[in-house]
mmCIF file of the N, C-alpha and C atoms, coordinates in Angstrom:
data_MODEL
# 
_entry.id   MODEL 
# 
loop_
_atom_site.group_PDB 
_atom_site.id 
_atom_site.type_symbol 
_atom_site.label_atom_id 
_atom_site.label_alt_id 
_atom_site.label_comp_id 
_atom_site.label_asym_id 
_atom_site.label_entity_id 
_atom_site.label_seq_id 
_atom_site.pdbx_PDB_ins_code 
_atom_site.Cartn_x 
_atom_site.Cartn_y 
_atom_site.Cartn_z 
_atom_site.occupancy 
_atom_site.B_iso_or_equiv 
_atom_site.pdbx_formal_charge 
_atom_site.auth_seq_id 
_atom_site.auth_comp_id 
_atom_site.auth_asym_id 
_atom_site.auth_atom_id 
_atom_site.pdbx_PDB_model_num 
ATOM 1   N N  . UNK A 1 1  ? 5.115   -26.260 -16.831 1.00 0.00 ? 1  UNK A N  1 
ATOM 2   C CA . UNK A 1 1  ? 4.089   -25.273 -16.516 1.00 0.00 ? 1  UNK A CA 1 
ATOM 3   C C  . UNK A 1 1  ? 2.941   -25.967 -15.758 1.00 0.00 ? 1  UNK A C  1 
ATOM 4   N N  . UNK A 1 2  ? 2.535   -25.446 -14.599 1.00 0.00 ? 2  UNK A N  1 
ATOM 5   C CA . UNK A 1 2  ? 1.471   -26.102 -13.840 1.00 0.00 ? 2  UNK A CA 1 
ATOM 6   C C  . UNK A 1 2  ? 0.109   -25.937 -14.500 1.00 0.00 ? 2  UNK A C  1 
ATOM 7   N N  . UNK A 1 3  ? -0.769  -26.860 -14.181 1.00 0.00 ? 3  UNK A N  1 
ATOM 8   C CA . UNK A 1 3  ? -2.136  -26.786 -14.700 1.00 0.00 ? 3  UNK A CA 1 
ATOM 9   C C  . UNK A 1 3  ? -2.898  -25.671 -13.993 1.00 0.00 ? 3  UNK A C  1 
ATOM 10  N N  . UNK A 1 4  ? -3.903  -25.143 -14.675 1.00 0.00 ? 4  UNK A N  1 
ATOM 11  C CA . UNK A 1 4  ? -4.759  -24.102 -14.094 1.00 0.00 ? 4  UNK A CA 1 
ATOM 12  C C  . UNK A 1 4  ? -6.066  -24.763 -13.690 1.00 0.00 ? 4  UNK A C  1 
ATOM 13  N N  . UNK A 1 5  ? -6.540  -24.448 -12.490 1.00 0.00 ? 5  UNK A N  1 
ATOM 14  C CA . UNK A 1 5  ? -7.821  -25.002 -12.054 1.00 0.00 ? 5  UNK A CA 1 
ATOM 15  C C  . UNK A 1 5  ? -8.964  -24.273 -12.744 1.00 0.00 ? 5  UNK A C  1 
ATOM 16  N N  . UNK A 1 6  ? -9.950  -25.047 -13.195 1.00 0.00 ? 6  UNK A N  1 
ATOM 17  C CA . UNK A 1 6  ? -11.147 -24.491 -13.805 1.00 0.00 ? 6  UNK A CA 1 
ATOM 18  C C  . UNK A 1 6  ? -12.084 -24.020 -12.704 1.00 0.00 ? 6  UNK A C  1 
ATOM 19  N N  . UNK A 1 7  ? -12.675 -22.856 -12.893 1.00 0.00 ? 7  UNK A N  1 
ATOM 20  C CA . UNK A 1 7  ? -13.639 -22.304 -11.937 1.00 0.00 ? 7  UNK A CA 1 
ATOM 21  C C  . UNK A 1 7  ? -14.915 -23.140 -12.007 1.00 0.00 ? 7  UNK A C  1 
ATOM 22  N N  . UNK A 1 8  ? -15.292 -23.777 -10.902 1.00 0.00 ? 8  UNK A N  1 
ATOM 23  C CA . UNK A 1 8  ? -16.363 -24.781 -10.895 1.00 0.00 ? 8  UNK A CA 1 
ATOM 24  C C  . UNK A 1 8  ? -17.719 -24.256 -11.349 1.00 0.00 ? 8  UNK A C  1 
ATOM 25  N N  . UNK A 1 9  ? -18.112 -23.068 -10.881 1.00 0.00 ? 9  UNK A N  1 
ATOM 26  C CA . UNK A 1 9  ? -19.426 -22.567 -11.281 1.00 0.00 ? 9  UNK A CA 1 
ATOM 27  C C  . UNK A 1 9  ? -19.413 -22.088 -12.726 1.00 0.00 ? 9  UNK A C  1 
ATOM 28  N N  . UNK A 1 10 ? -18.269 -21.616 -13.203 1.00 0.00 ? 10 UNK A N  1 
ATOM 29  C CA . UNK A 1 10 ? -18.173 -21.124 -14.584 1.00 0.00 ? 10 UNK A CA 1 
ATOM 30  C C  . UNK A 1 10 ? -18.294 -22.257 -15.594 1.00 0.00 ? 10 UNK A C  1 
ATOM 31  N N  . UNK A 1 11 ? -17.749 -23.406 -15.277 1.00 0.00 ? 11 UNK A N  1 
ATOM 32  C CA . UNK A 1 11 ? -17.815 -24.520 -16.235 1.00 0.00 ? 11 UNK A CA 1 
ATOM 33  C C  . UNK A 1 11 ? -19.246 -25.006 -16.432 1.00 0.00 ? 11 UNK A C  1 
ATOM 34  N N  . UNK A 1 12 ? -20.123 -24.739 -15.437 1.00 0.00 ? 12 UNK A N  1 
ATOM 35  C CA . UNK A 1 12 ? -21.530 -25.122 -15.557 1.00 0.00 ? 12 UNK A CA 1 
ATOM 36  C C  . UNK A 1 12 ? -22.348 -24.063 -16.295 1.00 0.00 ? 12 UNK A C  1 
ATOM 37  N N  . UNK A 1 13 ? -21.861 -22.823 -16.322 1.00 0.00 ? 13 UNK A N  1 
ATOM 38  C CA . UNK A 1 13 ? -22.640 -21.711 -16.858 1.00 0.00 ? 13 UNK A CA 1 
ATOM 39  C C  . UNK A 1 13 ? -22.278 -21.294 -18.274 1.00 0.00 ? 13 UNK A C  1 
ATOM 40  N N  . UNK A 1 14 ? -21.078 -21.638 -18.730 1.00 0.00 ? 14 UNK A N  1 
ATOM 41  C CA . UNK A 1 14 ? -20.630 -21.188 -20.043 1.00 0.00 ? 14 UNK A CA 1 
ATOM 42  C C  . UNK A 1 14 ? -20.247 -22.366 -20.916 1.00 0.00 ? 14 UNK A C  1 
ATOM 43  N N  . UNK A 1 15 ? -20.455 -22.197 -22.228 1.00 0.00 ? 15 UNK A N  1 
ATOM 44  C CA . UNK A 1 15 ? -20.024 -23.179 -23.218 1.00 0.00 ? 15 UNK A CA 1 
ATOM 45  C C  . UNK A 1 15 ? -19.257 -22.463 -24.308 1.00 0.00 ? 15 UNK A C  1 
ATOM 46  N N  . UNK A 1 16 ? -18.341 -23.176 -24.948 1.00 0.00 ? 16 UNK A N  1 
ATOM 47  C CA . UNK A 1 16 ? -17.586 -22.612 -26.059 1.00 0.00 ? 16 UNK A CA 1 
ATOM 48  C C  . UNK A 1 16 ? -18.239 -23.073 -27.359 1.00 0.00 ? 16 UNK A C  1 
ATOM 49  N N  . UNK A 1 17 ? -18.448 -22.138 -28.286 1.00 0.00 ? 17 UNK A N  1 
ATOM 50  C CA . UNK A 1 17 ? -19.018 -22.480 -29.584 1.00 0.00 ? 17 UNK A CA 1 
ATOM 51  C C  . UNK A 1 17 ? -17.916 -23.033 -30.486 1.00 0.00 ? 17 UNK A C  1 
ATOM 52  N N  . UNK A 1 18 ? -18.295 -23.477 -31.651 1.00 0.00 ? 18 UNK A N  1 
ATOM 53  C CA . UNK A 1 18 ? -17.329 -24.037 -32.598 1.00 0.00 ? 18 UNK A CA 1 
ATOM 54  C C  . UNK A 1 18 ? -16.276 -23.042 -33.038 1.00 0.00 ? 18 UNK A C  1 
ATOM 55  N N  . UNK A 1 19 ? -16.640 -21.773 -33.090 1.00 0.00 ? 19 UNK A N  1 
ATOM 56  C CA . UNK A 1 19 ? -15.696 -20.737 -33.533 1.00 0.00 ? 19 UNK A CA 1 
ATOM 57  C C  . UNK A 1 19 ? -14.934 -20.104 -32.372 1.00 0.00 ? 19 UNK A C  1 
ATOM 58  N N  . UNK A 1 20 ? -15.147 -20.615 -31.149 1.00 0.00 ? 20 UNK A N  1 
ATOM 59  C CA . UNK A 1 20 ? -14.379 -20.139 -30.010 1.00 0.00 ? 20 UNK A CA 1 
ATOM 60  C C  . UNK A 1 20 ? -15.028 -19.024 -29.215 1.00 0.00 ? 20 UNK A C  1 
ATOM 61  N N  . UNK A 1 21 ? -16.259 -18.670 -29.555 1.00 0.00 ? 21 UNK A N  1 
ATOM 62  C CA . UNK A 1 21 ? -16.969 -17.664 -28.770 1.00 0.00 ? 21 UNK A CA 1 
ATOM 63  C C  . UNK A 1 21 ? -17.557 -18.340 -27.535 1.00 0.00 ? 21 UNK A C  1 
ATOM 64  N N  . UNK A 1 22 ? -17.916 -17.550 -26.536 1.00 0.00 ? 22 UNK A N  1 
ATOM 65  C CA . UNK A 1 22 ? -18.451 -18.108 -25.298 1.00 0.00 ? 22 UNK A CA 1 
ATOM 66  C C  . UNK A 1 22 ? -19.951 -17.845 -25.241 1.00 0.00 ? 22 UNK A C  1 
ATOM 67  N N  . UNK A 1 23 ? -20.713 -18.920 -25.051 1.00 0.00 ? 23 UNK A N  1 
ATOM 68  C CA . UNK A 1 23 ? -22.165 -18.844 -24.986 1.00 0.00 ? 23 UNK A CA 1 
ATOM 69  C C  . UNK A 1 23 ? -22.610 -18.842 -23.531 1.00 0.00 ? 23 UNK A C  1 
ATOM 70  N N  . UNK A 1 24 ? -23.639 -18.058 -23.234 1.00 0.00 ? 24 UNK A N  1 
ATOM 71  C CA . UNK A 1 24 ? -24.174 -17.999 -21.879 1.00 0.00 ? 24 UNK A CA 1 
ATOM 72  C C  . UNK A 1 24 ? -25.689 -17.984 -21.946 1.00 0.00 ? 24 UNK A C  1 
ATOM 73  N N  . UNK A 1 25 ? -26.337 -18.207 -20.796 1.00 0.00 ? 25 UNK A N  1 
ATOM 74  C CA . UNK A 1 25 ? -27.781 -18.115 -20.712 1.00 0.00 ? 25 UNK A CA 1 
ATOM 75  C C  . UNK A 1 25 ? -28.163 -16.819 -20.025 1.00 0.00 ? 25 UNK A C  1 
ATOM 76  N N  . UNK A 1 26 ? -29.355 -16.354 -20.281 1.00 0.00 ? 26 UNK A N  1 
ATOM 77  C CA . UNK A 1 26 ? -29.797 -15.066 -19.758 1.00 0.00 ? 26 UNK A CA 1 
ATOM 78  C C  . UNK A 1 26 ? -30.305 -15.182 -18.328 1.00 0.00 ? 26 UNK A C  1 
ATOM 79  N N  . UNK A 1 27 ? -30.212 -14.082 -17.606 1.00 0.00 ? 27 UNK A N  1 
ATOM 80  C CA . UNK A 1 27 ? -30.659 -14.020 -16.213 1.00 0.00 ? 27 UNK A CA 1 
ATOM 81  C C  . UNK A 1 27 ? -32.143 -13.648 -16.154 1.00 0.00 ? 27 UNK A C  1 
ATOM 82  N N  . UNK A 1 28 ? -32.701 -13.619 -14.944 1.00 0.00 ? 28 UNK A N  1 
ATOM 83  C CA . UNK A 1 28 ? -34.088 -13.195 -14.663 1.00 0.00 ? 28 UNK A CA 1 
ATOM 84  C C  . UNK A 1 28 ? -35.141 -14.185 -15.162 1.00 0.00 ? 28 UNK A C  1 
ATOM 85  N N  . UNK A 1 29 ? -34.822 -15.473 -15.182 1.00 0.00 ? 29 UNK A N  1 
ATOM 86  C CA . UNK A 1 29 ? -35.775 -16.469 -15.655 1.00 0.00 ? 29 UNK A CA 1 
ATOM 87  C C  . UNK A 1 29 ? -36.110 -17.482 -14.565 1.00 0.00 ? 29 UNK A C  1 
ATOM 88  N N  . UNK A 1 30 ? -35.656 -17.261 -13.326 1.00 0.00 ? 30 UNK A N  1 
ATOM 89  C CA . UNK A 1 30 ? -35.810 -18.301 -12.304 1.00 0.00 ? 30 UNK A CA 1 
ATOM 90  C C  . UNK A 1 30 ? -37.055 -18.166 -11.438 1.00 0.00 ? 30 UNK A C  1 
ATOM 91  N N  . UNK A 1 31 ? -37.476 -16.955 -11.128 1.00 0.00 ? 31 UNK A N  1 
ATOM 92  C CA . UNK A 1 31 ? -38.644 -16.794 -10.257 1.00 0.00 ? 31 UNK A CA 1 
ATOM 93  C C  . UNK A 1 31 ? -39.319 -15.455 -10.532 1.00 0.00 ? 31 UNK A C  1 
ATOM 94  N N  . UNK A 1 32 ? -40.466 -15.236 -9.892  1.00 0.00 ? 32 UNK A N  1 
ATOM 95  C CA . UNK A 1 32 ? -41.324 -14.054 -10.119 1.00 0.00 ? 32 UNK A CA 1 
ATOM 96  C C  . UNK A 1 32 ? -41.638 -13.937 -11.614 1.00 0.00 ? 32 UNK A C  1 
ATOM 97  N N  . UNK A 1 33 ? -42.178 -15.013 -12.168 1.00 0.00 ? 33 UNK A N  1 
ATOM 98  C CA . UNK A 1 33 ? -42.455 -15.050 -13.603 1.00 0.00 ? 33 UNK A CA 1 
ATOM 99  C C  . UNK A 1 33 ? -43.858 -14.571 -13.950 1.00 0.00 ? 33 UNK A C  1 
ATOM 100 N N  . UNK A 1 34 ? -44.720 -14.416 -12.944 1.00 0.00 ? 34 UNK A N  1 
ATOM 101 C CA . UNK A 1 34 ? -46.111 -14.053 -13.230 1.00 0.00 ? 34 UNK A CA 1 
ATOM 102 C C  . UNK A 1 34 ? -46.232 -12.642 -13.798 1.00 0.00 ? 34 UNK A C  1 
ATOM 103 N N  . UNK A 1 35 ? -45.405 -11.731 -13.362 1.00 0.00 ? 35 UNK A N  1 
ATOM 104 C CA . UNK A 1 35 ? -45.499 -10.346 -13.844 1.00 0.00 ? 35 UNK A CA 1 
ATOM 105 C C  . UNK A 1 35 ? -44.754 -10.115 -15.156 1.00 0.00 ? 35 UNK A C  1 
ATOM 106 N N  . UNK A 1 36 ? -43.976 -11.089 -15.604 1.00 0.00 ? 36 UNK A N  1 
ATOM 107 C CA . UNK A 1 36 ? -43.241 -10.952 -16.850 1.00 0.00 ? 36 UNK A CA 1 
ATOM 108 C C  . UNK A 1 36 ? -44.100 -11.429 -18.016 1.00 0.00 ? 36 UNK A C  1 
ATOM 109 N N  . UNK A 1 37 ? -44.023 -10.734 -19.124 1.00 0.00 ? 37 UNK A N  1 
ATOM 110 C CA . UNK A 1 37 ? -44.844 -11.089 -20.286 1.00 0.00 ? 37 UNK A CA 1 
ATOM 111 C C  . UNK A 1 37 ? -44.322 -12.370 -20.929 1.00 0.00 ? 37 UNK A C  1 
ATOM 112 N N  . UNK A 1 38 ? -45.178 -13.021 -21.704 1.00 0.00 ? 38 UNK A N  1 
ATOM 113 C CA . UNK A 1 38 ? -44.801 -14.254 -22.398 1.00 0.00 ? 38 UNK A CA 1 
ATOM 114 C C  . UNK A 1 38 ? -43.649 -14.000 -23.361 1.00 0.00 ? 38 UNK A C  1 
ATOM 115 N N  . UNK A 1 39 ? -43.697 -12.866 -24.034 1.00 0.00 ? 39 UNK A N  1 
ATOM 116 C CA . UNK A 1 39 ? -42.647 -12.513 -24.991 1.00 0.00 ? 39 UNK A CA 1 
ATOM 117 C C  . UNK A 1 39 ? -41.294 -12.378 -24.283 1.00 0.00 ? 39 UNK A C  1 
ATOM 118 N N  . UNK A 1 40 ? -41.313 -11.729 -23.130 1.00 0.00 ? 40 UNK A N  1 
ATOM 119 C CA . UNK A 1 40 ? -40.081 -11.530 -22.364 1.00 0.00 ? 40 UNK A CA 1 
ATOM 120 C C  . UNK A 1 40 ? -39.516 -12.864 -21.888 1.00 0.00 ? 40 UNK A C  1 
ATOM 121 N N  . UNK A 1 41 ? -40.396 -13.745 -21.370 1.00 0.00 ? 41 UNK A N  1 
ATOM 122 C CA . UNK A 1 41 ? -39.944 -15.056 -20.889 1.00 0.00 ? 41 UNK A CA 1 
ATOM 123 C C  . UNK A 1 41 ? -39.418 -15.913 -22.035 1.00 0.00 ? 41 UNK A C  1 
ATOM 124 N N  . UNK A 1 42 ? -40.065 -15.819 -23.190 1.00 0.00 ? 42 UNK A N  1 
ATOM 125 C CA . UNK A 1 42 ? -39.645 -16.577 -24.366 1.00 0.00 ? 42 UNK A CA 1 
ATOM 126 C C  . UNK A 1 42 ? -38.259 -16.126 -24.829 1.00 0.00 ? 42 UNK A C  1 
ATOM 127 N N  . UNK A 1 43 ? -38.010 -14.830 -24.809 1.00 0.00 ? 43 UNK A N  1 
ATOM 128 C CA . UNK A 1 43 ? -36.701 -14.311 -25.215 1.00 0.00 ? 43 UNK A CA 1 
ATOM 129 C C  . UNK A 1 43 ? -35.606 -14.637 -24.201 1.00 0.00 ? 43 UNK A C  1 
ATOM 130 N N  . UNK A 1 44 ? -35.982 -14.817 -22.933 1.00 0.00 ? 44 UNK A N  1 
ATOM 131 C CA . UNK A 1 44 ? -35.005 -15.175 -21.900 1.00 0.00 ? 44 UNK A CA 1 
ATOM 132 C C  . UNK A 1 44 ? -34.555 -16.632 -22.018 1.00 0.00 ? 44 UNK A C  1 
ATOM 133 N N  . UNK A 1 45 ? -35.332 -17.458 -22.717 1.00 0.00 ? 45 UNK A N  1 
ATOM 134 C CA . UNK A 1 45 ? -34.966 -18.858 -22.895 1.00 0.00 ? 45 UNK A CA 1 
ATOM 135 C C  . UNK A 1 45 ? -33.734 -19.023 -23.771 1.00 0.00 ? 45 UNK A C  1 
ATOM 136 N N  . UNK A 1 46 ? -33.587 -18.136 -24.725 1.00 0.00 ? 46 UNK A N  1 
ATOM 137 C CA . UNK A 1 46 ? -32.515 -18.270 -25.710 1.00 0.00 ? 46 UNK A CA 1 
ATOM 138 C C  . UNK A 1 46 ? -31.161 -17.938 -25.101 1.00 0.00 ? 46 UNK A C  1 
ATOM 139 N N  . UNK A 1 47 ? -30.142 -18.644 -25.561 1.00 0.00 ? 47 UNK A N  1 
ATOM 140 C CA . UNK A 1 47 ? -28.783 -18.332 -25.140 1.00 0.00 ? 47 UNK A CA 1 
ATOM 141 C C  . UNK A 1 47 ? -28.260 -17.148 -25.920 1.00 0.00 ? 47 UNK A C  1 
ATOM 142 N N  . UNK A 1 48 ? -27.213 -16.537 -25.440 1.00 0.00 ? 48 UNK A N  1 
ATOM 143 C CA . UNK A 1 48 ? -26.584 -15.418 -26.129 1.00 0.00 ? 48 UNK A CA 1 
ATOM 144 C C  . UNK A 1 48 ? -25.079 -15.499 -25.926 1.00 0.00 ? 48 UNK A C  1 
ATOM 145 N N  . UNK A 1 49 ? -24.347 -14.647 -26.616 1.00 0.00 ? 49 UNK A N  1 
ATOM 146 C CA . UNK A 1 49 ? -22.891 -14.668 -26.509 1.00 0.00 ? 49 UNK A CA 1 
ATOM 147 C C  . UNK A 1 49 ? -22.415 -13.679 -25.456 1.00 0.00 ? 49 UNK A C  1 
ATOM 148 N N  . UNK A 1 50 ? -21.297 -13.990 -24.836 1.00 0.00 ? 50 UNK A N  1 
ATOM 149 C CA . UNK A 1 50 ? -20.683 -13.117 -23.838 1.00 0.00 ? 50 UNK A CA 1 
ATOM 150 C C  . UNK A 1 50 ? -20.135 -11.888 -24.559 1.00 0.00 ? 50 UNK A C  1 
ATOM 151 N N  . UNK A 1 51 ? -20.251 -10.731 -23.938 1.00 0.00 ? 51 UNK A N  1 
ATOM 152 C CA . UNK A 1 51 ? -19.753 -9.501  -24.557 1.00 0.00 ? 51 UNK A CA 1 
ATOM 153 C C  . UNK A 1 51 ? -18.235 -9.534  -24.669 1.00 0.00 ? 51 UNK A C  1 
ATOM 154 N N  . UNK A 1 52 ? -17.718 -8.760  -25.597 1.00 0.00 ? 52 UNK A N  1 
ATOM 155 C CA . UNK A 1 52 ? -16.271 -8.738  -25.831 1.00 0.00 ? 52 UNK A CA 1 
ATOM 156 C C  . UNK A 1 52 ? -15.507 -8.191  -24.617 1.00 0.00 ? 52 UNK A C  1 
ATOM 157 N N  . UNK A 1 53 ? -16.174 -7.335  -23.816 1.00 0.00 ? 53 UNK A N  1 
ATOM 158 C CA . UNK A 1 53 ? -15.533 -6.777  -22.625 1.00 0.00 ? 53 UNK A CA 1 
ATOM 159 C C  . UNK A 1 53 ? -15.272 -7.845  -21.565 1.00 0.00 ? 53 UNK A C  1 
ATOM 160 N N  . UNK A 1 54 ? -16.149 -8.849  -21.483 1.00 0.00 ? 54 UNK A N  1 
ATOM 161 C CA . UNK A 1 54 ? -16.021 -9.896  -20.468 1.00 0.00 ? 54 UNK A CA 1 
ATOM 162 C C  . UNK A 1 54 ? -15.331 -11.159 -20.975 1.00 0.00 ? 54 UNK A C  1 
ATOM 163 N N  . UNK A 1 55 ? -15.089 -11.247 -22.273 1.00 0.00 ? 55 UNK A N  1 
ATOM 164 C CA . UNK A 1 55 ? -14.569 -12.475 -22.882 1.00 0.00 ? 55 UNK A CA 1 
ATOM 165 C C  . UNK A 1 55 ? -13.259 -12.934 -22.238 1.00 0.00 ? 55 UNK A C  1 
ATOM 166 N N  . UNK A 1 56 ? -12.297 -12.031 -22.083 1.00 0.00 ? 56 UNK A N  1 
ATOM 167 C CA . UNK A 1 56 ? -10.976 -12.405 -21.555 1.00 0.00 ? 56 UNK A CA 1 
ATOM 168 C C  . UNK A 1 56 ? -11.060 -12.917 -20.126 1.00 0.00 ? 56 UNK A C  1 
ATOM 169 N N  . UNK A 1 57 ? -11.918 -12.279 -19.305 1.00 0.00 ? 57 UNK A N  1 
ATOM 170 C CA . UNK A 1 57 ? -12.067 -12.702 -17.903 1.00 0.00 ? 57 UNK A CA 1 
ATOM 171 C C  . UNK A 1 57 ? -12.636 -14.116 -17.812 1.00 0.00 ? 57 UNK A C  1 
ATOM 172 N N  . UNK A 1 58 ? -13.658 -14.387 -18.614 1.00 0.00 ? 58 UNK A N  1 
ATOM 173 C CA . UNK A 1 58 ? -14.314 -15.693 -18.562 1.00 0.00 ? 58 UNK A CA 1 
ATOM 174 C C  . UNK A 1 58 ? -13.424 -16.774 -19.162 1.00 0.00 ? 58 UNK A C  1 
ATOM 175 N N  . UNK A 1 59 ? -12.674 -16.420 -20.189 1.00 0.00 ? 59 UNK A N  1 
ATOM 176 C CA . UNK A 1 59 ? -11.753 -17.380 -20.821 1.00 0.00 ? 59 UNK A CA 1 
ATOM 177 C C  . UNK A 1 59 ? -10.705 -17.867 -19.820 1.00 0.00 ? 59 UNK A C  1 
ATOM 178 N N  . UNK A 1 60 ? -10.284 -17.002 -18.905 1.00 0.00 ? 60 UNK A N  1 
ATOM 179 C CA . UNK A 1 60 ? -9.336  -17.403 -17.855 1.00 0.00 ? 60 UNK A CA 1 
ATOM 180 C C  . UNK A 1 60 ? -9.967  -18.381 -16.874 1.00 0.00 ? 60 UNK A C  1 
ATOM 181 N N  . UNK A 1 61 ? -11.273 -18.235 -16.635 1.00 0.00 ? 61 UNK A N  1 
ATOM 182 C CA . UNK A 1 61 ? -11.959 -19.105 -15.679 1.00 0.00 ? 61 UNK A CA 1 
ATOM 183 C C  . UNK A 1 61 ? -12.194 -20.509 -16.232 1.00 0.00 ? 61 UNK A C  1 
ATOM 184 N N  . UNK A 1 62 ? -12.334 -20.615 -17.566 1.00 0.00 ? 62 UNK A N  1 
ATOM 185 C CA . UNK A 1 62 ? -12.564 -21.938 -18.185 1.00 0.00 ? 62 UNK A CA 1 
ATOM 186 C C  . UNK A 1 62 ? -11.486 -22.204 -19.248 1.00 0.00 ? 62 UNK A C  1 
ATOM 187 N N  . UNK A 1 63 ? -10.242 -22.437 -18.826 1.00 0.00 ? 63 UNK A N  1 
ATOM 188 C CA . UNK A 1 63 ? -9.143  -22.546 -19.782 1.00 0.00 ? 63 UNK A CA 1 
ATOM 189 C C  . UNK A 1 63 ? -9.192  -23.788 -20.671 1.00 0.00 ? 63 UNK A C  1 
ATOM 190 N N  . UNK A 1 64 ? -9.790  -24.884 -20.220 1.00 0.00 ? 64 UNK A N  1 
ATOM 191 C CA . UNK A 1 64 ? -9.737  -26.143 -20.979 1.00 0.00 ? 64 UNK A CA 1 
ATOM 192 C C  . UNK A 1 64 ? -11.057 -26.525 -21.615 1.00 0.00 ? 64 UNK A C  1 
ATOM 193 N N  . UNK A 1 65 ? -12.066 -25.691 -21.526 1.00 0.00 ? 65 UNK A N  1 
ATOM 194 C CA . UNK A 1 65 ? -13.379 -26.062 -22.052 1.00 0.00 ? 65 UNK A CA 1 
ATOM 195 C C  . UNK A 1 65 ? -13.448 -25.813 -23.530 1.00 0.00 ? 65 UNK A C  1 
# 
């Protein structure tokens, strides 16, 4: 069986947790931060889990991680 290539940008953006869930970081934290409240920016810092709808697609992109 041939090896599957890992999607280069996906391997930088997602991590696998100990239980096999996929962790991601939140969007909207890179620029135009002056109009966003401190609470909103603070909550954007935290990582979150990938939704169950997207799990299978992302798992295919990072098969060996």
